[in-house]
N, C-alpha and C positions, 0 to 999 in steps of 0.2 A: 503494499500499500505506499505508494510514494509519490503520488501526484500532488499537484498543488492548483490553488485558485488561479484562473486565468489573469486576476487583477494583480497577483503577487507573483507571477514567474519571473518576470525579468529582473526582480530584486534578488532572487535566490539561486537562479539556475546556475549562476557561476559557482557555485561548490556543489330544485330537486325532483330531478327526474326519475329517480331511482329510491328505493327505501332505504334504510339506515346503513345496511350492508350492500346492497345495490350489486350489480355484476363485477363491480370491482372488489370483492372478497371482503372479509370482515376487518374491522378498524382496529380494535386493541382497547384502549383505556375505557372509551364509554362514558367519557366525563360528563356529557350532556344530557343523560339518560334523565328523565322526569324533572328537568330542570324547568324553573320558573321564568317568565317572560322578564327578559333583563334588557336595560336600556343600552345599547351599544354605543351611544353618543355621536354617532356619525352622521345620523338624519339622511337627507336625500343624497343620491349618489350621483347622477349625471356622468358616469363614468361606463366601463364595461360591465357586461352581466357577472352577476356573481357565481362562483363556483360553488355548489352545495356540498362538494367533498372535501374542500378545504376549510381550515379553521375559521369560524365564523367570528372574524375580527379585522382589522386594518391591514394586519400584517402577517401572510401565512407562509409565504415564500421570499426569497432574497429580494426581489422588485414589487413585492406587495400582493400580486394577484395573477391570474393564468394570463392576461393581456401583458403581462410585465410593464407597467406603465409608471410605477413609482409618483403616484400621486393619488390625492384623496380629496373629499368634499370637507373634512375635516379642518377646522381653523386652528392654525398654530400662534406661536408667539408673534407680536407686531412690534416689538422694542418698547421704549427707546434705546437707544445706543448706551452702553454703559460696560464698565468691567465687573464681573459677576464675583459676587464674595463668596466665601468658603461654604455656606450652608445654601448656596444656589447652585452648587456643582456636586450632584449626589453621585459618588464614584464608587464601583465595585471593583476590587481588583481580583480577577478571577482566572487568572493566566493569559499565555499567548494565543492569538489567532482567533478570538471570539469576533468575528467579522459582521454578522448579521444577528436579528433578533427573529423570533416568531412568537407572536401573542396567541394565545390559546383562545378556545371559545369560552363562554361562561360555564364555569362549575355549578353544580347545583345550587350554591348560596350566591351567585351571580359574581363571584369573585374571578380573576384570571390570573395566570401566571404567564412570565416570560421566559421561554426556552432559547439557549444559546449553546452552541457547540463549538467548542475550540481544539486547541492542539492536544492538551493533556487531560481534559473533563468535559462533561455535559453538566449544564447547570441550569437551574430553574430560580429565578427571581420573582417576588412579589410583585404584582402589577401596580398596586397601590403604593407600598412603601419603598419599591426597588431592593429590599435586602434579599440576600440569598437565602433561599428554603431549601434547598438540597443540590448536592453534586455528587456525580459519578465518576471516579478518577478512570481514566483509559490506561491501555498497557504501558506500564512505565518502561519497558524495552523498546516500543515505538518511540515514546517521547517523554522523557523524565520530566515529572513535575516541577516547575520554576518556583523558587522560593520568594517570599516577600523581599527578602534581603537581597537577593540577586537582582529582582527587579527594580527595586528603589536606587541600586546603584547604577544600574546601566541607565535609568532615566536621568539621574542626576548628571552623569556624565555627558548625555546628550545636552542638557541645559547648559553646563560649563563650558563646552567648547562652541566657537563660532568660527565664521570665516570674515570677520570683520576686518581682517588684515589682508585679505585676498585670498585666492584660490591656494596658492603656493605657500601660505604662511603655515606656520608649524601648527598652529591650533587647527587650521581647516585641515591639514593632511590627516592629523589626530582625529578629527570628527568624521572624515570619511571612513577612515580605517574601524573607527567604532561602530558607525552604523553598519558596515560590511559585517561585522563580527555579530552583532546582533542579529542582522538577518540569516546568517549562515547559523547561528547557534538556536535561535528559536522560531524560523521560519521554514527553514529547509526540511522537506521531508513532510510538511503538514499534510494531511489527508482528510478527507471528508469535509471541506469547507462549505460546499453546498448542503441545504438541508430544506425540509418540507414538513409543515405541520397540517396534519387532516383534521377533520370535523370530531375526531374522537379522541383529540390530544394525543395521538402518536406522532413522535417526531422522527421522520427518515432522515439518515444522515448517509451520504454517499461516499465512499473511497474510491479509489481508482479501481480496485477490484472486488468490493464487497458494499452491500447495502446493510445497515444496521436501524431495525424499528427500536425505540425508545419509548418508555411511557411510566405513568405513574405505578409505583408497586403496591398503592392502594387506590385502584380506581375511583375517581370522585373525590380524592382528599388532595387538595392543591400543594398542600406541604409534605406529602409524603415523600419517600424515597424514589430515586430513578432505577429502573430495572430494563435490561434487554428483553424484548418482546421476541424477537425473532431475527434471523440475518438471511442473507442471500448473497452467494458467491457467483461472480462471473464463471461461467463453465470453462473447463480446460481442455475443452474440444475445439475450440478455434470457432465456435458459432456466433460468438459475441466478441470480435476482435476490438482491442484497443483498451483504453482506460475511461471510466465513467466520468462525465463532464458536469451534468447537473440534472434537476428534476423538473417536473411541471405535473398537472393533473388534468386528466380528461374529466369532460362534464357527466360522465358515466361512472366516475371513480376507480379509474386504472392509472395507476403511477406509471409516467412515461419518463424515460431516462435516453441519453444519447451518448456515445463514447467519442473519443477524439478521432477514431478512424471511421465514423460514420455509420456504426451501428445503431439502429432506432430501437428500443426494447419496451414493450409494455408488460407491466408486471399487475397482477390483482394485489389488493392491499394485504391479503393473507399470505402472499409470497408463493401461492400453490400454482399458479398460471402464470407462462410467459409466452409472449409473442414476440417475434423480431422481423425486421426488413432492413436491408440496407441501402442508404442514401444513393440516390444517382450520382455517378461520376467517383463513386467512394473508392474505385480500383486505381484511380490517380494520387491517392493521398499519399503514398510513400514516394512518389515521382516528384511531385509538386512542393515537397518541403525539405529539400537536400539541404538549403540554407539552415533550416531549423535544425537537422540532425548534426550539422557539422558544430554549430555553436551549442547545442546540447539545451535547446530552451524549452525545457518540459512544459507541457500544457500549451504550447502555440502550435499544436498539430493541425490536423486538416478542420476539425471542429473545434472551436476554442469555447464557446459559451452554450448556456442552457436554451431551452425552445420557450416561444409562446404558443398559447393553445386559444381556440376560439370556441365558441358555444356550439358550432356545426362540427367539431372534429377536426377542425385543420391544425396542424402541428406544422410551425414555421422554425426551421433551422437554418441558420447560415454556416456554410464550411467555407473554405480558403477562397475561393473564387464563385460559388453559386449559393443562391437562396433558394430554399425547398418548402413547398407545401405537401406535406404527406397527410393523407387522410385516414382519421381513424373511425372506422365503420362500425358504430355502437352496436348494431343489430346483429352483424357477423363476428363482433369481437376481434377484429383483424385490422391491419394496415392495408392502405392502397396507395399505390402510386400512377393511378391510372388517371387520365385528364378526363374522362367521362364522369369520373367520380369527384371532380373538384381539385385533383392534384396538379402541380406544377413545379417544375424546376427552370429557374433562368439565371445566366450568366450575369453577375454585376461587377466583376473586375476581370481583366484579361493580364493582370501582371502576374508572372509564373517565378519559380525558384530563381531563375537566371538573372532576375531583376529585384530579388528580395532586398537588396541592400537598399533599393529605392522604396521600400513599402513590400508588398507582396505575403504579408501573413495573414490577410482577409482581415475582415472587420473585427475590431475589438468590442463590439457590442452584442447584447442579447438583443435579438428581434422584438419591437414594440409594437403593440397595435393601436392603430388610430382610427377613430369613426365607427359608430355603432348605430344599428336602426335602420330602417327602410329609407329614412329622408336624409342620411348622412354618407358622402364617400367614404369608403373604407380602405384603410392603408394597413401595411406593415412596414416599418420603420428601421434603418440601420444606417452607421456610417459606414463607407465602403473601404476602408483600410488602403485607400490609394495614397501615394506620398504626402500629398495635401489631401486630406481625407474630405468625402462629399457627404453631406446629409442626403439621403436617398429615400424618396417615398415609392412605394410599389402597390399598384393595385392589387389588394387582397385576395379577391374572388374574381367575379368576371370583368374582363377590360371592357370600357364602354364602347360600342361597335364604332363611334365616330372618333374615336381616340386614334391619332397620329404620333407613330413614334418619335420621340423627342432627339433632336439632333446630338450627337455624340455619346449617345447611349448605348447599351448592348442589348438592349431588349424593349418591345412594346410596352411591356409591363411596368415600365419605370414612369412613374406619375411626375415625378419632380427630382432634379438633382443639383445640388448647389454649393459650392465650396464652403467648407468651414475654416475661414481664415479669421474670424473673430474681429473683423474690421480692419486688418492690415493687408491689403490688397499685393503688398510684394513679398506676402509669406509664400516659402516654397515647400516645407515640409511641417507636417503637424499630425499628430496622433492623439488619440483619446482611448483609454482602457475601460472607460465608464460605459455603462448602458445608456442609450438615448432616453430622457425622460420626458414624457408626455401628457398634455393634460388637452382636451377638445382636440383642435386641429394643430395645435402647437407643439413643438420639439425643442428642447434645449440640450445642448452638448457643450462639454468643457474640454479645456486644453490641459493636457498632461506631460507636456514636454517642458523638461528642465530649461531654464534661461542659459544656464551655462554648465558644461560638463567637460572635465580634463580630458585632454587628448589621449591620456593613457588608460581612461575607463575603459573596460570590455563592453561589447554592446549589450552583453546579457545583464550588465548591472546598471544599466540607464534609468530604469524606473526607481533605482534607489534614492536618486536625487529629487525625485517627487515623494518619496514614501517617508523615511526617517528624517530626511534633511529637506522636506517641502517647505518647511517654515522660516529656512534661512534665506534672508533676500538675495543671495548669490544665485542660488537654485530654483528659488519660486517660480511656478509656472503661473501665467496669467492668461486668461481669455475665457469668456463665456458667449455664447451665442444661442439665439432663438430664430426657429424658422416656422412659418405657419402657412398651411393650406388654404388658399381664397376659394371658396367653393364657387362663387359666382364667376370669377375669371377662369376657374378650373387651372390652377396655376400655382407652383409653391414659391413663396416669397420668402426674403429674409425680414424678420418683425424688427430683430434689432440685434446689435453686435456692442459688446464692450471689451475692449483691450484691457481694461483696468481692473477688472474683477480677478478674482483668484480663487480657485477650487483645486489646489495642488493634486489631491489624491482621492477625495470623497465623491460618492455618488450623490447627486443632489436629489431635491424631492420637491414636488409641487403640491401646496396647498391651496384647491380651488376656494375655500371658505375663507382665507387671507388673502388670496391673488398673489400668493408669495412663492419664490423658489428659495428654498434653505439649502445651504451647503456649508462644509466646514473650509474655512479660509485661513489666511495668516495675516497678521500685520505688525511689521516691527519685530518680527521673530517670534511673536506669540499667536498661539492658534485661536481663531475666532470661530463663531456661528453667524454667518451671513444670511441676512433678509433681502432679497432682490424681488423688485416689483416685477412680476410675472408679465405684464401687460408692456412695461416701457424699458425695462432692462435697469432702471435705475437703483441705486443701493437705497435701501429703505432704512436700515438700521444695522448694526453689528453688536454681539456680544464679545467682549475680550474674554476668553476662557482662561488660557494659561500656557504653560510650557509643553514639554514633549509628554508628559502623561496623557495629555489630552488630544493628540494626534489622531487623526482619524484613520490613518493607514490603510487606505483604499477600502474603507467600510462606508455604507450608505448612511445617509441620515434617515431617520425615521421619526414619524409620529406615532405616540401611543393613543389608548383609546380616550385620553384626556386632553391630546393636543400639545403633550409635553415632547420635547426633541430628547431623543435617545442617538446615540451611536456608538460605535466600537471604537475601542483604542488598543495601542500596542499590547496592554496587558490587563484589558478589562472592558466594562461597559460604563459610560457616564450617561446620566440623565439630568437635564437642565431644569431645575425646579424654580422657575422665574415668575413670579407674579406680573 
């Protein structure tokens, strides 16, 4: 089990349509049985349809919902700008690698818990108090537990060292070496970054070769211990080639997984039934990534990210050069790649491994779905991974009969394609390792390219300068941009671009209730929570959060059920308790 999140691989490579059980199998914990009506705090949606087999909460999978939108109708904080006091930073130090959160359905008493999977443990936190309720240590032979003393010393050293005197200064060289040491010690070999929480409070965590289902040792008791419910190993007969990348759930309750070599897997929630299919062009996977093999960029193979799923059974997966819609046929409980069933595959990039030094690793984004309902245009959205990446909208289902192929595109299915240059027309190269975050017809992307990188830095370590070092002004990336589909003009347009906004490594999050984009930024060497007006791109407010302990380290910003900000840190979780 030696895979790692696609968001971190650059850093470390150098070293109710059915019943409660449904056709997708049994669930596990059964935490919602007999529960009273509980206020979810969310109110009207305005977003994608709700998947009845995911946790009944604002956040059940890494990008929130099956559509992978990273947005909600819930309102979040609105400022004003200030430096947060100690009592406003509710921090829990629970070890390395806790990147995402999964909020449970209500328990019988309407309480909720927050599940978190990390490198050395699985943890549950109380949704109201944010206190740790239970922890399950993982195999210490795979990843020894980090002690608080070790963690505190590592973070103190990151805060002490700076590059104020220049990139070749003694302090700056020591800072880079320390950051690399941390990446190797605490992140190399992390397995099981992606997870998913179902409606019965079962947490599925996928490693490179295994899926583990965790649940409450006492079903219905939020404070109970954590236990392993069941496991599934990738068969060793070659029928499922590659390492697992990520999860999603069909609307009839089947777990969907994809491997980096293009094997798509459907598994019942009781782990008893398996369906598989290979993505089109997956036979090209070893050929088109020779550059990846040479550099040893684990996780940067043919498929790099999880998939989006729509209510019709469409499964959207991006490989190195193609975007795929594979259909899940609920009645037959099988996959289909047939066009007559609604499936399609289109080429979105023609850069191959011989040009990989100029890009060529494919999109760094999980596909996101835009537009829902009979009256809306419907798209799937990615950044394309070209040297200067493009925001690209694809017609999700049928292409309008009158639609003419756009100049410079590889397929008639492309509805819009614009360069993500963050307002700098002279920019020649830029990439993002974050999912595109969407709401309505709008999509926001951020820049993760460090401003400066030493000439001696290996290509595998470039993301180090946006992760542990992303708050240092010498390296800090800048740039955020919004694109929006104009349904009247039938055209993708730039809504705004801000070269001065910074989101070094965080996945942003959109609150429709506050009309705000939230992300973790940095100012004057300190990590911040940034609130950006979704309509205009103007900075609305920011909270100065603090030093290295509060780095987002490629985690997403989330809202909980009460509209409080939560995000992962290098060694724990942080909730902002701001009035």
